[in-house]
C-alpha positions, 0 to 999 in steps of 0.5 A, a space after each residue: 544822807 544822800 544829799 550830803 554825799 552828793 553835796 561833798 562829791 560836788 564840792 570835791 569836784 569843784 575843788 579839783 577843777 580849780 586846782 587844775 585850772 590854776 596849775 594850767 594857768 600858771 604853767 602857761 604864764 611861766 612858760 619861759 625859763 628865765 626872767 628877760 630882765 634878769 637875763 638882761 641884768 646878768 649880761 650887763 653885769 658880765 659886761 661891767 665885770 669884763 671892762 673892769 677886768 681889762 682895766 686892771 690887766 692894763 694897769 698891771 702891764 703898765 706897771 711892769 713895762 720898763 720906763 723908756 724915758 731917760 
């Protein structure tokens, strides 16, 4: 019975050590808040949106301008 209790405690300690190690390793691996690729994609998407908005505003302004040709 004593051998069984010692084995069980040993297994529980081993499982706890593995859980602590994996949590520590994942925390170090995920130290940055954002994925660098996602940051680049978001910046490119924002630039594209601003360029499209600029084009649409230019088209709207040219439609509202009076025609100078006679």
